[in-house]
C-alpha positions as CSV (number, residue, x, y, z in Angstrom):
1,M,0.1,-0.1,0.2
2,P,1.6,3.4,-1.0
3,E,2.4,6.2,1.5
4,L,-0.4,8.5,2.2
5,T,2.3,11.2,1.6
6,T,2.7,10.1,-2.1
7,L,-1.0,10.1,-2.6
8,G,-1.9,13.7,-2.2
9,A,-2.1,14.8,-5.7
10,P,-4.1,12.0,-7.1
11,I,-6.5,12.4,-4.5
12,K,-7.0,15.9,-5.2
13,S,-7.3,15.6,-8.8
14,T,-9.8,12.9,-8.2
15,Y,-11.8,14.9,-5.5
16,E,-12.0,17.9,-7.8
17,G,-12.8,15.8,-10.6
18,Q,-16.5,15.2,-8.9
19,P,-19.5,17.4,-9.3
20,N,-20.0,20.4,-6.9
21,T,-16.3,19.5,-5.7
22,N,-14.8,23.0,-7.1
23,A,-11.0,23.9,-5.3
24,F,-11.4,26.7,-2.7
25,T,-7.8,28.1,-3.4
26,D,-5.5,29.8,-1.0
27,P,-6.0,33.3,-2.5
28,E,-9.7,33.0,-2.6
29,K,-9.4,31.9,1.2
30,A,-7.5,34.9,1.9
31,K,-9.6,37.2,-0.1
32,L,-12.7,35.9,1.7
33,A,-10.7,36.4,5.0
34,G,-10.4,40.2,4.3
35,I,-14.1,40.9,4.0
36,E,-16.0,41.7,7.3
37,E,-18.7,39.6,8.8
38,E,-21.7,40.4,7.3
39,A,-20.5,43.2,5.4
40,T,-23.0,43.3,2.4
41,K,-26.1,41.8,4.5
42,N,-28.2,44.8,4.2
43,A,-27.3,45.8,0.2
44,S,-28.9,44.7,-2.8
45,D,-27.2,43.9,-6.0
46,A,-28.0,47.1,-7.6
47,S,-26.8,49.0,-4.9
48,L,-23.6,47.2,-4.8
49,L,-23.1,47.7,-8.6
50,D,-23.9,51.4,-8.4
51,R,-20.9,53.5,-9.1
52,A,-22.1,56.2,-6.7
53,N,-21.5,53.8,-3.7
54,H,-18.1,53.0,-4.8
55,T,-15.1,54.6,-3.1
56,G,-11.7,54.7,-4.1
57,T,-10.0,55.5,-7.5
58,Q,-9.7,53.7,-10.9
59,T,-7.1,54.0,-13.4
60,A,-7.9,55.5,-16.5
61,G,-6.1,52.6,-18.5
62,T,-8.8,50.2,-17.0
63,I,-11.8,52.4,-18.6
64,V,-12.8,51.0,-22.1
65,D,-12.8,53.6,-25.0
66,L,-11.8,56.6,-22.7
67,P,-8.9,58.0,-24.8
68,D,-11.3,57.9,-27.8
69,L,-14.1,59.7,-26.2
70,L,-11.5,62.6,-24.8
71,A,-10.1,63.1,-28.3
72,D,-13.2,64.8,-29.2
73,K,-13.1,67.4,-26.4
74,V,-11.6,70.7,-25.9
75,D,-9.6,71.8,-22.6
76,V,-11.2,73.9,-20.1
77,V,-9.1,77.0,-19.5
78,P,-10.1,78.9,-16.3
79,G,-12.1,81.9,-17.1
80,K,-13.0,81.2,-20.5
81,G,-16.1,79.7,-22.0
82,L,-17.4,78.0,-25.0
83,S,-19.2,79.4,-28.0
84,D,-20.4,78.6,-31.7
85,T,-18.9,81.7,-33.1
86,N,-15.2,82.0,-32.8
87,F,-13.6,85.3,-31.3
88,T,-10.4,86.0,-33.3
89,Q,-7.7,87.9,-31.6
90,D,-7.9,90.6,-34.3
91,E,-11.7,91.1,-33.5
92,K,-10.5,91.3,-29.6
93,D,-8.0,93.8,-30.3
94,K,-10.5,95.8,-32.5
95,L,-12.8,96.0,-29.6
96,A,-10.4,96.9,-27.1
97,Q,-10.0,100.3,-29.0
98,L,-13.4,101.2,-29.0
99,E,-14.4,103.8,-26.8
100,G,-18.0,104.1,-25.6
101,A,-17.8,107.7,-25.5
102,H,-17.3,108.0,-29.5
103,F,-20.6,106.1,-30.4
104,K,-23.4,108.5,-30.9
105,G,-26.3,106.0,-31.1
106,V,-28.6,104.8,-33.9
107,H,-30.5,107.5,-36.0
108,M,-33.3,107.3,-38.7
109,G,-31.5,109.2,-41.7
110,L,-28.3,111.4,-41.8
111,S,-30.4,114.7,-40.8
112,A,-31.7,113.3,-37.8
113,L,-27.8,112.5,-36.9
114,E,-26.7,115.9,-38.3
115,A,-29.4,117.5,-36.0
116,A,-28.5,115.5,-32.9
117,Y,-24.8,116.2,-33.4
118,P,-24.2,119.2,-35.8
119,S,-20.2,118.8,-34.9
120,A,-18.2,116.0,-33.3
121,V,-14.6,114.9,-32.8
122,A,-12.1,112.8,-34.6
123,G,-13.3,109.0,-33.5
124,D,-17.1,109.8,-33.2
125,Y,-19.5,107.4,-35.2
126,A,-22.8,106.2,-35.3
127,V,-25.3,104.0,-37.0
128,V,-27.9,105.7,-39.5
129,D,-30.8,103.7,-41.1
130,D,-31.7,105.6,-44.2
131,G,-34.9,103.3,-45.1
132,V,-33.0,101.3,-47.4
133,D,-29.6,100.3,-45.7
134,I,-28.2,100.3,-42.3
135,L,-25.0,102.7,-42.3
136,W,-21.9,103.1,-40.6
137,Y,-21.1,107.1,-40.3
138,Q,-18.0,108.7,-38.8
139,W,-17.1,112.1,-38.2
140,D,-14.7,113.7,-40.9
141,D,-12.4,116.3,-39.0
142,V,-11.3,117.6,-42.5
143,G,-14.6,118.4,-44.1
144,S,-16.3,118.8,-40.7
145,E,-19.1,116.6,-41.8
146,W,-20.6,113.2,-41.2
147,T,-19.4,110.6,-44.1
148,V,-20.4,107.1,-44.8
149,R,-17.6,104.7,-43.9
150,V,-17.4,101.6,-46.0
151,G,-15.2,99.0,-44.0
152,E,-12.6,96.8,-45.4
153,G,-14.6,93.8,-47.1
154,A,-18.0,95.6,-46.7
155,E,-20.4,95.3,-49.5
156,I,-22.3,98.4,-50.7
157,T,-25.5,98.2,-52.4
158,P,-26.4,99.3,-55.9
159,A,-28.5,102.1,-54.3
160,Q,-25.4,103.4,-52.7
161,V,-23.2,103.0,-55.6
162,K,-25.5,105.2,-57.6
163,S,-25.6,107.6,-54.9
164,Y,-21.8,108.0,-54.2
165,Y,-21.5,108.2,-58.0
166,E,-23.7,110.9,-58.9
167,S,-22.6,113.0,-55.8
168,N,-19.3,113.9,-57.9
169,P,-19.1,116.6,-60.5
170,D,-20.1,116.0,-64.3
171,T,-21.6,112.5,-63.1
172,N,-25.3,113.5,-64.0
173,A,-27.7,110.2,-64.1
174,F,-28.1,109.1,-67.8
175,T,-31.9,107.9,-67.1
176,D,-33.6,105.2,-69.1
177,D,-35.9,107.8,-70.4
178,E,-33.2,109.7,-71.6
179,K,-31.6,106.8,-73.4
180,A,-35.0,105.6,-74.6
181,G,-35.4,108.9,-76.1
182,L,-32.0,109.2,-77.7
183,A,-32.3,105.7,-79.0
184,S,-35.6,106.9,-80.8
185,L,-33.6,110.2,-81.9
186,I,-30.8,107.9,-83.6
187,N,-32.9,105.2,-85.1
188,S,-35.6,107.9,-86.3
189,E,-33.4,108.3,-89.5
190,R,-30.1,106.6,-90.6
191,F,-28.4,107.9,-93.9
192,S,-25.4,107.8,-95.7
193,L,-23.6,110.9,-96.7
194,R,-23.5,111.6,-100.5
195,R,-21.9,114.9,-102.1
196,L,-24.0,116.0,-105.1
197,G,-21.6,118.9,-106.0
198,T,-21.7,122.6,-105.0
199,W,-24.5,125.1,-104.3
200,N,-24.6,129.0,-105.0
201,A,-26.3,130.2,-102.0
202,A,-27.2,133.8,-103.6
203,D,-29.3,132.2,-106.6
204,N,-30.2,129.0,-105.1
205,L,-28.6,126.9,-107.9
206,P,-29.1,124.4,-108.2
207,E,-32.6,124.5,-106.6
208,L,-33.3,123.5,-103.0
209,Q,-36.4,123.6,-100.8
210,N,-37.6,121.6,-97.9
211,G,-39.6,118.7,-98.3
212,E,-37.6,117.8,-101.4
213,G,-34.4,115.8,-101.1
214,T,-32.8,112.4,-99.9
215,P,-31.5,111.8,-96.3
216,G,-27.8,112.5,-96.4
217,D,-27.4,114.4,-99.9
218,F,-25.6,117.2,-99.4
219,Y,-23.8,120.5,-101.3
220,V,-20.8,122.5,-100.6
221,V,-21.3,126.3,-100.4
222,T,-19.3,128.2,-103.1
223,T,-21.3,131.5,-103.1
224,A,-22.2,133.3,-100.0
225,G,-25.8,134.5,-99.8
226,S,-29.3,134.4,-98.2
227,H,-31.9,131.9,-99.0
228,D,-35.5,131.2,-97.8
229,F,-36.0,127.4,-98.0
230,G,-39.5,127.8,-96.9
231,S,-39.3,128.9,-93.6
232,G,-37.7,132.2,-93.5
233,M,-34.6,134.1,-94.7
234,H,-31.0,132.5,-93.7
235,N,-27.5,132.8,-94.6
236,F,-24.7,130.9,-95.7
237,R,-20.9,131.2,-96.3
238,P,-18.5,129.6,-98.5
239,T,-17.1,126.1,-97.5
240,D,-20.6,125.7,-95.3
241,W,-22.5,122.3,-96.4
242,V,-26.2,122.3,-96.8
243,I,-27.5,118.7,-96.0
244,F,-30.9,117.1,-96.1
245,F,-31.9,115.6,-93.1
246,G,-35.5,115.5,-91.4
247,G,-37.5,116.6,-94.2
248,V,-35.6,119.8,-94.2
249,W,-32.5,121.3,-95.6
250,N,-29.9,122.0,-92.6
251,R,-26.8,124.3,-92.7
252,L,-23.7,122.6,-91.6
253,V,-21.1,125.0,-90.2
254,T,-17.5,124.4,-91.2
255,T,-15.3,126.0,-88.9
256,D,-12.2,125.4,-86.7
257,Q,-14.6,125.3,-83.7
258,P,-16.8,122.1,-83.0
259,I,-19.2,121.4,-85.8
260,L,-22.7,122.5,-85.2
261,W,-26.0,121.7,-86.9
262,E,-28.3,124.2,-87.9
263,N,-31.8,123.4,-88.9
264,I,-32.8,125.8,-91.5
265,A,-36.3,125.6,-90.7
266,N,-35.5,127.2,-87.2
267,V,-33.3,129.9,-85.6
268,P,-29.8,129.5,-86.7
269,A,-27.0,128.5,-84.1
270,L,-24.8,131.7,-83.0
271,Q,-21.8,129.9,-82.4
272,T,-19.5,131.1,-85.0
273,P,-15.6,131.4,-85.6
274,R,-13.8,134.3,-84.5
275,G,-11.1,136.3,-86.8
276,P,-11.1,138.9,-89.3
277,I,-14.4,140.2,-90.7
278,G,-16.2,137.9,-92.9
279,I,-19.3,137.8,-95.0
280,P,-22.0,139.9,-93.6
281,Q,-24.8,138.2,-91.5
282,V,-28.2,139.9,-92.4
283,A,-29.3,140.5,-88.5
284,A,-32.4,142.1,-88.5
285,L,-34.7,144.3,-90.3
286,A,-37.3,146.5,-88.6
287,Y,-39.9,149.2,-89.7
288,L,-43.1,151.1,-89.3
289,T,-46.8,150.3,-89.7
290,S,-48.2,153.4,-88.4
291,N,-47.3,157.3,-88.3
292,K,-45.2,158.3,-85.4
293,S,-45.1,161.7,-83.8
294,I,-41.5,163.2,-83.6
295,P,-41.0,166.1,-81.3
296,N,-39.3,169.6,-82.4
297,A,-35.6,170.0,-82.3
298,V,-34.9,166.8,-80.5
299,R,-32.7,163.8,-82.0
300,F,-35.6,161.3,-81.3
301,P,-35.1,157.3,-81.2
302,I,-37.6,156.0,-83.1
303,T,-39.6,152.9,-81.7
304,W,-40.1,150.2,-84.2
305,D,-43.5,148.3,-84.8
306,A,-42.5,145.3,-86.3
307,V,-39.8,143.2,-87.9
308,Q,-39.3,141.6,-91.3
309,Y,-36.7,139.3,-89.5
310,D,-34.7,139.0,-86.4
311,H,-32.5,136.0,-87.1
312,F,-30.3,136.5,-83.9
313,G,-33.0,137.8,-81.5
314,I,-31.3,141.3,-81.2
315,W,-34.4,143.5,-81.3
316,D,-35.9,144.1,-77.8
317,G,-39.3,144.9,-79.3
318,G,-39.0,148.8,-79.1
319,Q,-36.2,151.1,-79.9
320,N,-32.8,148.9,-79.3
321,F,-31.1,146.2,-81.1
322,T,-28.4,144.5,-78.9
323,V,-24.9,143.2,-80.5
324,P,-24.6,139.4,-79.9
325,E,-21.6,138.0,-78.4
326,W,-20.0,136.8,-81.5
327,A,-20.3,140.0,-83.6
328,R,-17.3,142.2,-83.7
329,H,-18.3,144.8,-86.5
330,A,-21.7,146.1,-87.7
331,R,-23.1,148.1,-90.8
332,I,-26.4,149.9,-90.0
333,S,-28.7,151.3,-92.9
334,G,-32.1,153.0,-93.0
335,S,-34.8,155.0,-94.3
336,V,-37.0,157.8,-92.9
337,S,-40.2,159.4,-94.4
338,F,-41.0,162.9,-93.0
339,A,-44.4,164.4,-93.4
340,V,-44.6,167.8,-95.0
341,G,-44.7,170.9,-92.8
342,G,-42.6,173.6,-91.3
343,A,-39.2,174.7,-92.6
344,N,-35.7,174.4,-91.2
345,F,-34.1,170.7,-92.0
346,R,-34.7,166.7,-91.7
347,A,-32.0,164.4,-90.5
348,L,-31.6,160.8,-89.5
349,G,-28.7,158.3,-88.9
350,P,-27.8,155.6,-86.4
351,R,-26.6,155.5,-82.9
352,I,-24.5,153.2,-80.9
353,N,-25.0,153.2,-77.1
354,G,-27.0,156.7,-77.6
355,A,-23.7,158.4,-79.2
356,E,-22.4,159.0,-82.8
357,F,-19.3,157.3,-84.1
358,P,-17.0,157.7,-86.9
359,G,-18.8,156.7,-90.0
360,C,-22.1,156.6,-88.5
361,G,-23.8,158.2,-91.8
362,W,-25.7,160.9,-90.4
363,V,-27.8,162.6,-93.2
364,R,-29.6,166.1,-93.4
365,M,-31.3,168.3,-95.8
366,V,-33.3,171.5,-95.9
367,A,-36.8,170.7,-95.7
368,P,-38.6,170.8,-99.0
369,N,-42.4,172.0,-99.4
370,S,-43.5,168.2,-99.5
371,S,-42.9,164.9,-97.6
372,V,-39.5,163.9,-98.1
373,T,-37.8,160.6,-97.6
374,L,-34.4,160.0,-96.5
375,G,-31.7,157.2,-96.3
376,Y,-28.3,156.3,-95.0
377,T,-25.6,153.7,-94.6
378,S,-22.9,153.7,-91.9
379,A,-19.6,152.3,-92.6
380,I,-18.5,148.8,-91.2
381,V,-17.6,149.9,-87.8
382,P,-16.3,148.3,-84.6
383,V,-18.6,146.8,-82.1
384,V,-18.3,144.7,-78.9
385,P,-21.1,142.4,-77.3
386,G,-23.5,144.2,-75.4
387,D,-23.4,147.4,-77.8
388,V,-27.0,148.8,-78.2
389,I,-27.8,150.1,-81.8
390,T,-30.8,152.4,-82.1
391,G,-32.1,154.5,-85.3
392,Q,-32.7,158.2,-84.5
393,C,-34.3,161.2,-86.6
394,Y,-34.6,165.1,-86.4
395,Q,-36.9,167.8,-87.7
396,G,-36.9,171.6,-86.9
397,S,-40.5,172.4,-88.0
398,G,-41.1,174.2,-85.0
399,G,-43.7,171.8,-83.6
400,N,-44.4,168.2,-83.7
401,L,-44.2,166.2,-87.0
402,N,-45.2,162.9,-88.1
403,I,-42.8,160.2,-89.8
404,L,-44.6,157.8,-92.1
405,P,-44.5,154.2,-93.0
406,G,-45.5,154.3,-96.5
407,G,-48.2,152.5,-98.1
408,S,-46.7,149.4,-97.9
409,N,-44.5,150.0,-95.0
410,Q,-41.7,150.7,-97.2
411,D,-40.5,154.3,-96.2
412,T,-39.2,154.0,-92.6
413,W,-36.9,151.1,-91.5
414,I,-33.8,150.0,-90.5
415,Q,-31.7,147.1,-91.2
416,I,-28.4,145.7,-89.1
417,E,-25.5,143.7,-90.8
418,L,-23.2,142.0,-88.2
419,F,-19.9,140.4,-89.1
420,E,-17.8,138.1,-86.8
């Protein structure tokens, strides 16, 4: 029979191989010995599993997935909080520079701001609601005014662009209506220029008249003269063009100045070149339509009743004809018919600014025993813009005496020619 000392291991193995014969190890025995008697007698399993009831510490390495969870979190810095909007350092520095005393509030319109703060100091600013946009205004010390500030990167509205642009000199708005009007004018008649030859303005050769022509046809004037195309007498000089456009013949002035169109059916343009005396411009012809009583022994300025023409608008409707801006010389002619009566003499002639002048052509004669008509023509004399030309007459009959228009208003008149 074997020694009992040699049977320990086989006995342990054989015993523990039977049901319900687990080994009670030395570590488990030691662990059990460390638990106080009746330690969990009054606690449920749930209470025992609740971490709130646990004491002591647990190392991070023993917690499943803890490193991955912490990777999505940010560090908590004392004194700072978290926000959905980043607050950059540049913005922080900018905010630090703002002074509360410089902000002048929110105002409905620039006028309200100006009324509240008619003056300010550098750095003052305000917010203005102009009904369309919210604008930031700042005080401009140089101009002493509130001006709109467009910040870096800020966008301005189309309405603001229009307003800012048109506030500058020579930036008038070209409106939609004006553009449409110009388009209709440009498209109203398109043509190509076609030179037909030369034209004699004095004799209207070849014969031209309004309403007859092809748009773009033109002639070059070779002989100066005055001609009526159907709407009044007008004047041409050599090298001018006469061109058909808009149903009428037009004058194209050829000068070293900008070209201007002059519609023959309307009042001619006054812009003309400066320089030596040129072709005379027939300016005005005025006349009487009724008798006028002239006092005795007085050089009397005649008040005219009507004009045959006044191309440059120089007649004031009474006695005076004013020299226009472009004229430098003038020639004045006229005629007066005196009624019969009394002795002494009759006289007539022109005046410039109420005075005689060299070459004025004053004419006189001893009174006959019948009515008499006298005429005069002055020299070509210098004038300046604004000079006033009048026609005067004199009679020494001893009493008032009439001057007469004539049966066809042909006897008493004044004509003025002007030169550049």
